[in-house]
N, CA, C and O atoms as a CHARMM CRD file, in Angstrom:
* protein
*
  284
    1    1 UNK  N     -5.89500  79.02200 -91.27800 PROA 1      0.00000
    2    1 UNK  CA    -4.86100  78.66600 -90.34000 PROA 1      0.00000
    3    1 UNK  C     -5.19200  78.50600 -88.92000 PROA 1      0.00000
    4    1 UNK  O     -5.95700  79.31500 -88.39600 PROA 1      0.00000
    5    2 UNK  N     -4.65900  77.48500 -88.21400 PROA 2      0.00000
    6    2 UNK  CA    -5.27900  77.43300 -86.81500 PROA 2      0.00000
    7    2 UNK  C     -4.75400  78.29000 -85.75800 PROA 2      0.00000
    8    2 UNK  O     -3.60100  78.71300 -85.68200 PROA 2      0.00000
    9    3 UNK  N     -5.76600  78.51300 -84.91000 PROA 3      0.00000
   10    3 UNK  CA    -5.37600  79.46400 -83.94800 PROA 3      0.00000
   11    3 UNK  C     -4.20700  78.85200 -82.85800 PROA 3      0.00000
   12    3 UNK  O     -4.16800  77.64400 -82.62700 PROA 3      0.00000
   13    4 UNK  N     -3.45500  79.61500 -82.34700 PROA 4      0.00000
   14    4 UNK  CA    -2.49100  79.48200 -81.41400 PROA 4      0.00000
   15    4 UNK  C     -3.06600  78.35500 -80.19300 PROA 4      0.00000
   16    4 UNK  O     -2.55800  77.27200 -79.90100 PROA 4      0.00000
   17    5 UNK  N     -3.96200  78.82800 -79.76000 PROA 5      0.00000
   18    5 UNK  CA    -4.58300  78.09800 -78.63200 PROA 5      0.00000
   19    5 UNK  C     -5.00200  76.80300 -79.01600 PROA 5      0.00000
   20    5 UNK  O     -4.92300  75.89600 -78.18700 PROA 5      0.00000
   21    6 UNK  N     -5.46100  76.57200 -80.22000 PROA 6      0.00000
   22    6 UNK  CA    -5.77600  74.97900 -80.65700 PROA 6      0.00000
   23    6 UNK  C     -4.38900  74.29400 -80.90600 PROA 6      0.00000
   24    6 UNK  O     -4.12700  73.14400 -80.55700 PROA 6      0.00000
   25    7 UNK  N     -3.54800  75.13000 -81.54300 PROA 7      0.00000
   26    7 UNK  CA    -2.45300  74.35100 -81.78900 PROA 7      0.00000
   27    7 UNK  C     -1.63300  73.81600 -80.50400 PROA 7      0.00000
   28    7 UNK  O     -1.14800  72.69000 -80.40000 PROA 7      0.00000
   29    8 UNK  N     -1.57100  74.93500 -79.46900 PROA 8      0.00000
   30    8 UNK  CA    -0.88700  74.45800 -78.07100 PROA 8      0.00000
   31    8 UNK  C     -1.70600  73.16700 -77.40300 PROA 8      0.00000
   32    8 UNK  O     -1.14700  72.19600 -76.89300 PROA 8      0.00000
   33    9 UNK  N     -3.05900  73.34800 -77.50700 PROA 9      0.00000
   34    9 UNK  CA    -3.58400  72.13100 -76.87700 PROA 9      0.00000
   35    9 UNK  C     -3.46000  70.95500 -77.65100 PROA 9      0.00000
   36    9 UNK  O     -3.14000  69.93000 -77.05000 PROA 9      0.00000
   37   10 UNK  N     -3.62000  70.91600 -78.65600 PROA 10     0.00000
   38   10 UNK  CA    -3.22100  69.75500 -79.62900 PROA 10     0.00000
   39   10 UNK  C     -2.17800  69.32500 -79.33600 PROA 10     0.00000
   40   10 UNK  O     -2.20900  68.14600 -78.98100 PROA 10     0.00000
   41   11 UNK  N     -0.94300  69.94400 -79.33300 PROA 11     0.00000
   42   11 UNK  CA     0.32700  69.40500 -79.08300 PROA 11     0.00000
   43   11 UNK  C      0.53100  68.96900 -77.76000 PROA 11     0.00000
   44   11 UNK  O      1.21900  67.96800 -77.55900 PROA 11     0.00000
   45   12 UNK  N     -0.00200  69.62200 -76.79400 PROA 12     0.00000
   46   12 UNK  CA    -0.12500  68.98200 -75.30600 PROA 12     0.00000
   47   12 UNK  C     -0.84800  67.67400 -75.04100 PROA 12     0.00000
   48   12 UNK  O     -0.45100  66.78900 -74.28400 PROA 12     0.00000
   49   13 UNK  N     -2.04000  67.66700 -75.81200 PROA 13     0.00000
   50   13 UNK  CA    -2.60100  66.41800 -75.71500 PROA 13     0.00000
   51   13 UNK  C     -1.85900  65.30700 -76.45700 PROA 13     0.00000
   52   13 UNK  O     -1.75800  64.23300 -75.86400 PROA 13     0.00000
   53   14 UNK  N     -1.34000  65.42000 -77.64800 PROA 14     0.00000
   54   14 UNK  CA    -0.44200  64.52200 -78.32800 PROA 14     0.00000
   55   14 UNK  C      0.49800  63.79700 -77.52000 PROA 14     0.00000
   56   14 UNK  O      0.51600  62.57900 -77.34400 PROA 14     0.00000
   57   15 UNK  N      1.48000  64.88200 -76.92000 PROA 15     0.00000
   58   15 UNK  CA     2.60100  64.42300 -76.57300 PROA 15     0.00000
   59   15 UNK  C      2.44100  64.21900 -74.83300 PROA 15     0.00000
   60   15 UNK  O      3.24500  63.53100 -74.20500 PROA 15     0.00000
   61   16 UNK  N      1.58000  64.74500 -74.34700 PROA 16     0.00000
   62   16 UNK  CA     1.31200  64.55700 -72.89500 PROA 16     0.00000
   63   16 UNK  C      2.40500  64.95900 -72.27200 PROA 16     0.00000
   64   16 UNK  O      2.83800  64.25000 -71.36300 PROA 16     0.00000
   65   17 UNK  N      3.08400  66.18200 -72.62600 PROA 17     0.00000
   66   17 UNK  CA     3.97600  66.75200 -71.89800 PROA 17     0.00000
   67   17 UNK  C      3.54900  67.84200 -70.83900 PROA 17     0.00000
   68   17 UNK  O      2.39000  68.25500 -70.87900 PROA 17     0.00000
   69   18 UNK  N      4.55400  68.39800 -69.75900 PROA 18     0.00000
   70   18 UNK  CA     4.20100  69.50900 -69.09800 PROA 18     0.00000
   71   18 UNK  C      4.31600  70.66000 -69.58100 PROA 18     0.00000
   72   18 UNK  O      4.89200  70.65700 -70.66900 PROA 18     0.00000
   73   19 UNK  N      3.96600  71.75500 -69.17300 PROA 19     0.00000
   74   19 UNK  CA     4.29600  73.05100 -69.83100 PROA 19     0.00000
   75   19 UNK  C      5.64000  73.37700 -70.04700 PROA 19     0.00000
   76   19 UNK  O      6.14100  73.76800 -71.10200 PROA 19     0.00000
   77   20 UNK  N      6.30800  73.14700 -68.73200 PROA 20     0.00000
   78   20 UNK  CA     7.97600  73.15200 -68.74200 PROA 20     0.00000
   79   20 UNK  C      8.62300  72.50300 -69.88900 PROA 20     0.00000
   80   20 UNK  O      9.44800  73.06500 -70.61000 PROA 20     0.00000
   81   21 UNK  N      8.15700  71.12900 -70.04400 PROA 21     0.00000
   82   21 UNK  CA     8.76000  70.41300 -71.01300 PROA 21     0.00000
   83   21 UNK  C      8.51900  70.69300 -72.42000 PROA 21     0.00000
   84   21 UNK  O      9.38200  70.37700 -73.24000 PROA 21     0.00000
   85   22 UNK  N      7.26000  71.34400 -72.84800 PROA 22     0.00000
   86   22 UNK  CA     7.01800  71.77300 -73.90500 PROA 22     0.00000
   87   22 UNK  C      7.78300  73.07000 -74.13000 PROA 22     0.00000
   88   22 UNK  O      8.23800  73.30400 -75.25000 PROA 22     0.00000
   89   23 UNK  N      7.93400  73.85200 -73.21000 PROA 23     0.00000
   90   23 UNK  CA     8.71400  75.01900 -73.41000 PROA 23     0.00000
   91   23 UNK  C     10.10900  74.66100 -73.60600 PROA 23     0.00000
   92   23 UNK  O     10.63400  75.17100 -74.59500 PROA 23     0.00000
   93   24 UNK  N     10.75300  73.97800 -72.96200 PROA 24     0.00000
   94   24 UNK  CA    12.15500  73.43500 -73.32600 PROA 24     0.00000
   95   24 UNK  C     12.16300  72.77200 -74.72800 PROA 24     0.00000
   96   24 UNK  O     13.07700  73.12900 -75.47100 PROA 24     0.00000
   97   25 UNK  N     11.36400  71.94700 -75.15300 PROA 25     0.00000
   98   25 UNK  CA    11.26900  71.37200 -76.57200 PROA 25     0.00000
   99   25 UNK  C     11.22300  72.39000 -77.57100 PROA 25     0.00000
  100   25 UNK  O     11.87900  72.35100 -78.61300 PROA 25     0.00000
  101   26 UNK  N     10.39100  73.35900 -77.21800 PROA 26     0.00000
  102   26 UNK  CA    10.32900  74.58500 -78.15600 PROA 26     0.00000
  103   26 UNK  C     11.64400  75.21800 -78.44700 PROA 26     0.00000
  104   26 UNK  O     12.13700  75.48700 -79.54300 PROA 26     0.00000
  105   27 UNK  N     12.11800  75.40500 -77.24400 PROA 27     0.00000
  106   27 UNK  CA    13.50600  76.22700 -77.27100 PROA 27     0.00000
  107   27 UNK  C     14.59200  75.54300 -78.04500 PROA 27     0.00000
  108   27 UNK  O     15.45500  76.12500 -78.70200 PROA 27     0.00000
  109   28 UNK  N     14.43800  74.00800 -77.87400 PROA 28     0.00000
  110   28 UNK  CA    15.25200  73.08500 -78.47900 PROA 28     0.00000
  111   28 UNK  C     15.20100  73.34400 -80.02300 PROA 28     0.00000
  112   28 UNK  O     16.14000  73.82000 -80.66200 PROA 28     0.00000
  113   29 UNK  N     14.02000  72.98000 -80.53200 PROA 29     0.00000
  114   29 UNK  CA    13.69000  73.06400 -82.16200 PROA 29     0.00000
  115   29 UNK  C     13.72400  74.40900 -82.63500 PROA 29     0.00000
  116   29 UNK  O     13.79800  74.52700 -83.85800 PROA 29     0.00000
  117   30 UNK  N     13.68800  75.45200 -81.95000 PROA 30     0.00000
  118   30 UNK  CA    13.70500  76.87600 -82.41900 PROA 30     0.00000
  119   30 UNK  C     15.39000  77.35800 -82.25700 PROA 30     0.00000
  120   30 UNK  O     15.75200  78.42800 -82.74600 PROA 30     0.00000
  121   31 UNK  N     16.18500  76.62200 -81.66000 PROA 31     0.00000
  122   31 UNK  CA    17.63900  77.07800 -81.04100 PROA 31     0.00000
  123   31 UNK  C     17.54800  78.16400 -80.73200 PROA 31     0.00000
  124   31 UNK  O     18.46500  78.87100 -81.15000 PROA 31     0.00000
  125   32 UNK  N     16.57400  78.79500 -79.96800 PROA 32     0.00000
  126   32 UNK  CA    16.96400  79.96800 -78.99700 PROA 32     0.00000
  127   32 UNK  C     15.91000  80.09900 -78.28600 PROA 32     0.00000
  128   32 UNK  O     14.86700  79.56800 -78.66800 PROA 32     0.00000
  129   33 UNK  N     15.95800  80.80800 -77.14200 PROA 33     0.00000
  130   33 UNK  CA    15.06500  81.04300 -76.09600 PROA 33     0.00000
  131   33 UNK  C     13.81800  81.71400 -76.55900 PROA 33     0.00000
  132   33 UNK  O     13.83300  82.52500 -77.48500 PROA 33     0.00000
  133   34 UNK  N     12.69900  81.36200 -75.89200 PROA 34     0.00000
  134   34 UNK  CA    11.47100  82.06200 -76.41100 PROA 34     0.00000
  135   34 UNK  C     10.58300  82.13300 -75.15200 PROA 34     0.00000
  136   34 UNK  O     11.09200  82.11000 -74.03100 PROA 34     0.00000
  137   35 UNK  N      9.39200  82.20900 -75.32400 PROA 35     0.00000
  138   35 UNK  CA     8.53900  82.51300 -74.28900 PROA 35     0.00000
  139   35 UNK  C      8.49000  81.34900 -73.15300 PROA 35     0.00000
  140   35 UNK  O      8.65100  80.15400 -73.39900 PROA 35     0.00000
  141   36 UNK  N      8.25600  81.87300 -71.94000 PROA 36     0.00000
  142   36 UNK  CA     8.20500  81.09100 -70.76000 PROA 36     0.00000
  143   36 UNK  C      7.00500  79.98300 -70.85500 PROA 36     0.00000
  144   36 UNK  O      6.03600  80.11000 -71.60400 PROA 36     0.00000
  145   37 UNK  N      7.20200  78.98100 -70.05900 PROA 37     0.00000
  146   37 UNK  CA     5.87100  77.81200 -69.85700 PROA 37     0.00000
  147   37 UNK  C      4.84600  78.55100 -69.10800 PROA 37     0.00000
  148   37 UNK  O      3.85700  77.88200 -68.80800 PROA 37     0.00000
  149   38 UNK  N      4.86200  79.94200 -68.69100 PROA 38     0.00000
  150   38 UNK  CA     3.70600  80.29400 -68.00500 PROA 38     0.00000
  151   38 UNK  C      3.00400  81.07000 -69.27800 PROA 38     0.00000
  152   38 UNK  O      1.78400  81.21900 -69.34100 PROA 38     0.00000
  153   39 UNK  N      3.87800  81.52600 -70.24400 PROA 39     0.00000
  154   39 UNK  CA     3.22100  82.50900 -71.26200 PROA 39     0.00000
  155   39 UNK  C      2.48900  81.33100 -72.26200 PROA 39     0.00000
  156   39 UNK  O      1.48100  81.57100 -72.92600 PROA 39     0.00000
  157   40 UNK  N      3.12200  80.14100 -72.24300 PROA 40     0.00000
  158   40 UNK  CA     2.65100  79.25400 -73.11100 PROA 40     0.00000
  159   40 UNK  C      1.16900  78.89500 -72.77100 PROA 40     0.00000
  160   40 UNK  O      0.22400  78.82300 -73.55700 PROA 40     0.00000
  161   41 UNK  N      1.18200  78.65700 -71.24300 PROA 41     0.00000
  162   41 UNK  CA     0.02900  78.32900 -70.59900 PROA 41     0.00000
  163   41 UNK  C     -1.18100  79.25400 -70.69800 PROA 41     0.00000
  164   41 UNK  O     -2.33100  78.86600 -70.90200 PROA 41     0.00000
  165   42 UNK  N     -0.76800  80.61900 -70.51700 PROA 42     0.00000
  166   42 UNK  CA    -1.52400  81.79000 -70.79700 PROA 42     0.00000
  167   42 UNK  C     -2.13300  81.57300 -72.35000 PROA 42     0.00000
  168   42 UNK  O     -3.32800  81.36200 -72.55500 PROA 42     0.00000
  169   43 UNK  N     -1.26000  81.64600 -73.26400 PROA 43     0.00000
  170   43 UNK  CA    -1.93500  81.59200 -74.83100 PROA 43     0.00000
  171   43 UNK  C     -2.69300  80.24300 -74.92400 PROA 43     0.00000
  172   43 UNK  O     -3.59100  80.19400 -75.76500 PROA 43     0.00000
  173   44 UNK  N     -2.46600  79.20500 -74.21600 PROA 44     0.00000
  174   44 UNK  CA    -3.32600  77.87600 -74.48200 PROA 44     0.00000
  175   44 UNK  C     -4.63300  78.32100 -73.76400 PROA 44     0.00000
  176   44 UNK  O     -5.67800  77.95000 -74.29700 PROA 44     0.00000
  177   45 UNK  N     -4.71400  79.00200 -72.72400 PROA 45     0.00000
  178   45 UNK  CA    -6.08600  79.13300 -71.99400 PROA 45     0.00000
  179   45 UNK  C     -6.61500  80.31600 -72.45800 PROA 45     0.00000
  180   45 UNK  O     -7.66500  80.63900 -71.90100 PROA 45     0.00000
  181   46 UNK  N     -6.18500  81.09200 -73.35000 PROA 46     0.00000
  182   46 UNK  CA    -6.73200  82.27000 -73.66700 PROA 46     0.00000
  183   46 UNK  C     -6.86400  83.40000 -72.77200 PROA 46     0.00000
  184   46 UNK  O     -7.86100  84.12100 -72.72400 PROA 46     0.00000
  185   47 UNK  N     -5.89300  83.52100 -72.11200 PROA 47     0.00000
  186   47 UNK  CA    -5.74400  84.37400 -70.78000 PROA 47     0.00000
  187   47 UNK  C     -4.54300  85.40000 -71.17200 PROA 47     0.00000
  188   47 UNK  O     -3.78700  85.76200 -70.27100 PROA 47     0.00000
  189   48 UNK  N     -4.37800  85.80800 -72.31100 PROA 48     0.00000
  190   48 UNK  CA    -3.36500  86.69100 -72.84900 PROA 48     0.00000
  191   48 UNK  C     -3.92800  88.10100 -72.72300 PROA 48     0.00000
  192   48 UNK  O     -4.91500  88.40400 -73.39500 PROA 48     0.00000
  193   49 UNK  N     -3.32400  89.03400 -71.85100 PROA 49     0.00000
  194   49 UNK  CA    -3.88000  90.22200 -71.77700 PROA 49     0.00000
  195   49 UNK  C     -3.25500  91.30600 -72.74800 PROA 49     0.00000
  196   49 UNK  O     -3.95800  92.29300 -72.96200 PROA 49     0.00000
  197   50 UNK  N     -2.00300  91.23600 -73.36400 PROA 50     0.00000
  198   50 UNK  CA    -1.60000  91.96000 -74.35000 PROA 50     0.00000
  199   50 UNK  C     -0.89100  90.80500 -75.37800 PROA 50     0.00000
  200   50 UNK  O      0.09700  90.13800 -75.06900 PROA 50     0.00000
  201   51 UNK  N     -1.53300  90.73200 -76.51200 PROA 51     0.00000
  202   51 UNK  CA    -0.98800  90.00500 -77.64500 PROA 51     0.00000
  203   51 UNK  C      0.08800  90.60500 -78.29700 PROA 51     0.00000
  204   51 UNK  O      0.16700  91.76700 -78.69700 PROA 51     0.00000
  205   52 UNK  N      1.07700  89.52600 -78.38200 PROA 52     0.00000
  206   52 UNK  CA     2.27500  90.05600 -79.06000 PROA 52     0.00000
  207   52 UNK  C      2.57200  89.21200 -80.14600 PROA 52     0.00000
  208   52 UNK  O      2.85200  88.01500 -80.08600 PROA 52     0.00000
  209   53 UNK  N      2.47500  90.07200 -81.34500 PROA 53     0.00000
  210   53 UNK  CA     2.78100  89.32900 -82.69400 PROA 53     0.00000
  211   53 UNK  C      3.81300  88.52200 -82.66200 PROA 53     0.00000
  212   53 UNK  O      3.61400  87.31000 -82.74800 PROA 53     0.00000
  213   54 UNK  N      5.02100  88.99800 -82.54100 PROA 54     0.00000
  214   54 UNK  CA     6.40900  88.50100 -82.50400 PROA 54     0.00000
  215   54 UNK  C      6.44400  87.21900 -81.78600 PROA 54     0.00000
  216   54 UNK  O      6.99100  86.28200 -82.36900 PROA 54     0.00000
  217   55 UNK  N      5.93400  87.01700 -80.57800 PROA 55     0.00000
  218   55 UNK  CA     5.44400  85.93500 -79.74200 PROA 55     0.00000
  219   55 UNK  C      4.76300  84.67100 -80.28200 PROA 55     0.00000
  220   55 UNK  O      5.09100  83.48600 -80.23700 PROA 55     0.00000
  221   56 UNK  N      3.55100  85.40400 -80.88500 PROA 56     0.00000
  222   56 UNK  CA     2.64800  84.57300 -81.71700 PROA 56     0.00000
  223   56 UNK  C      3.19700  83.64900 -82.79400 PROA 56     0.00000
  224   56 UNK  O      2.89600  82.46600 -82.95300 PROA 56     0.00000
  225   57 UNK  N      4.02000  84.35200 -83.48400 PROA 57     0.00000
  226   57 UNK  CA     4.54600  83.90200 -84.62700 PROA 57     0.00000
  227   57 UNK  C      5.62000  82.80500 -84.23700 PROA 57     0.00000
  228   57 UNK  O      5.77300  81.73000 -84.81700 PROA 57     0.00000
  229   58 UNK  N      6.35900  83.28600 -83.11400 PROA 58     0.00000
  230   58 UNK  CA     7.43000  82.26900 -82.62000 PROA 58     0.00000
  231   58 UNK  C      6.84700  80.91500 -82.13700 PROA 58     0.00000
  232   58 UNK  O      7.47500  79.86700 -82.28700 PROA 58     0.00000
  233   59 UNK  N      5.72700  80.96600 -81.60200 PROA 59     0.00000
  234   59 UNK  CA     4.98100  79.85600 -81.01400 PROA 59     0.00000
  235   59 UNK  C      4.62000  79.10400 -82.01100 PROA 59     0.00000
  236   59 UNK  O      4.94900  77.92100 -82.10500 PROA 59     0.00000
  237   60 UNK  N      3.84100  79.78300 -82.92600 PROA 60     0.00000
  238   60 UNK  CA     3.28300  79.03600 -84.27400 PROA 60     0.00000
  239   60 UNK  C      4.44200  78.33800 -85.07700 PROA 60     0.00000
  240   60 UNK  O      4.25600  77.28200 -85.68100 PROA 60     0.00000
  241   61 UNK  N      5.58600  78.95800 -85.04700 PROA 61     0.00000
  242   61 UNK  CA     6.68600  78.01700 -86.13000 PROA 61     0.00000
  243   61 UNK  C      6.96900  76.97000 -84.95100 PROA 61     0.00000
  244   61 UNK  O      6.68900  75.82200 -85.29800 PROA 61     0.00000
  245   62 UNK  N      7.44900  77.08100 -83.66000 PROA 62     0.00000
  246   62 UNK  CA     7.59800  76.13900 -82.90800 PROA 62     0.00000
  247   62 UNK  C      6.87300  74.96800 -82.85800 PROA 62     0.00000
  248   62 UNK  O      7.38600  73.84900 -82.87700 PROA 62     0.00000
  249   63 UNK  N      5.41600  75.25200 -82.78000 PROA 63     0.00000
  250   63 UNK  CA     4.58400  74.05900 -82.38500 PROA 63     0.00000
  251   63 UNK  C      4.59700  73.29100 -83.85000 PROA 63     0.00000
  252   63 UNK  O      4.54500  72.06100 -83.82500 PROA 63     0.00000
  253   64 UNK  N      4.66500  73.97000 -85.13400 PROA 64     0.00000
  254   64 UNK  CA     4.73000  73.45100 -86.46400 PROA 64     0.00000
  255   64 UNK  C      5.70500  72.39100 -86.48300 PROA 64     0.00000
  256   64 UNK  O      5.46000  71.25100 -86.87900 PROA 64     0.00000
  257   65 UNK  N      7.04900  72.87500 -85.95500 PROA 65     0.00000
  258   65 UNK  CA     8.13800  72.14000 -86.05500 PROA 65     0.00000
  259   65 UNK  C      8.05100  70.83200 -85.15900 PROA 65     0.00000
  260   65 UNK  O      8.51400  69.74900 -85.51600 PROA 65     0.00000
  261   66 UNK  N      7.46100  71.03800 -84.06300 PROA 66     0.00000
  262   66 UNK  CA     7.35800  70.08900 -83.00500 PROA 66     0.00000
  263   66 UNK  C      6.30300  69.16600 -83.62700 PROA 66     0.00000
  264   66 UNK  O      6.57900  67.96600 -83.65500 PROA 66     0.00000
  265   67 UNK  N      5.10700  69.58200 -84.13800 PROA 67     0.00000
  266   67 UNK  CA     4.18900  68.56000 -84.81600 PROA 67     0.00000
  267   67 UNK  C      4.85000  67.70900 -85.92900 PROA 67     0.00000
  268   67 UNK  O      4.61800  66.51100 -86.09300 PROA 67     0.00000
  269   68 UNK  N      5.75400  68.50500 -86.72800 PROA 68     0.00000
  270   68 UNK  CA     6.43900  67.67200 -87.94100 PROA 68     0.00000
  271   68 UNK  C      7.24800  66.59000 -87.10800 PROA 68     0.00000
  272   68 UNK  O      7.16200  65.39000 -87.36800 PROA 68     0.00000
  273   69 UNK  N      7.98600  67.06400 -86.15600 PROA 69     0.00000
  274   69 UNK  CA     9.02100  65.94000 -85.64000 PROA 69     0.00000
  275   69 UNK  C      8.42200  64.87000 -85.03800 PROA 69     0.00000
  276   69 UNK  O      8.89000  63.74400 -85.20600 PROA 69     0.00000
  277   70 UNK  N      7.24400  65.09800 -84.21300 PROA 70     0.00000
  278   70 UNK  CA     6.42600  64.09300 -83.58400 PROA 70     0.00000
  279   70 UNK  C      5.91000  63.04000 -84.72100 PROA 70     0.00000
  280   70 UNK  O      5.92900  61.83400 -84.47600 PROA 70     0.00000
  281   71 UNK  N      5.53500  63.44800 -85.74200 PROA 71     0.00000
  282   71 UNK  CA     4.85500  62.64200 -86.93500 PROA 71     0.00000
  283   71 UNK  C      5.79900  61.72300 -87.79600 PROA 71     0.00000
  284   71 UNK  O      5.34000  61.07100 -88.73400 PROA 71     0.00000
């Protein structure tokens, strides 16, 4: 299984979206609000102080859905 950091950076590189746009697109595909763009940025850079399993699962599912949508 790919790490969240790798998934986020790969998606950002493929789509060339800003972190704000990526956040909005994730909210759209998940049909609910989720982590903010600053949280996504912290996870992508590995600067998360307190890892949250629920947030990590949400990000993983959202990136999977966006990658499938993009291909």
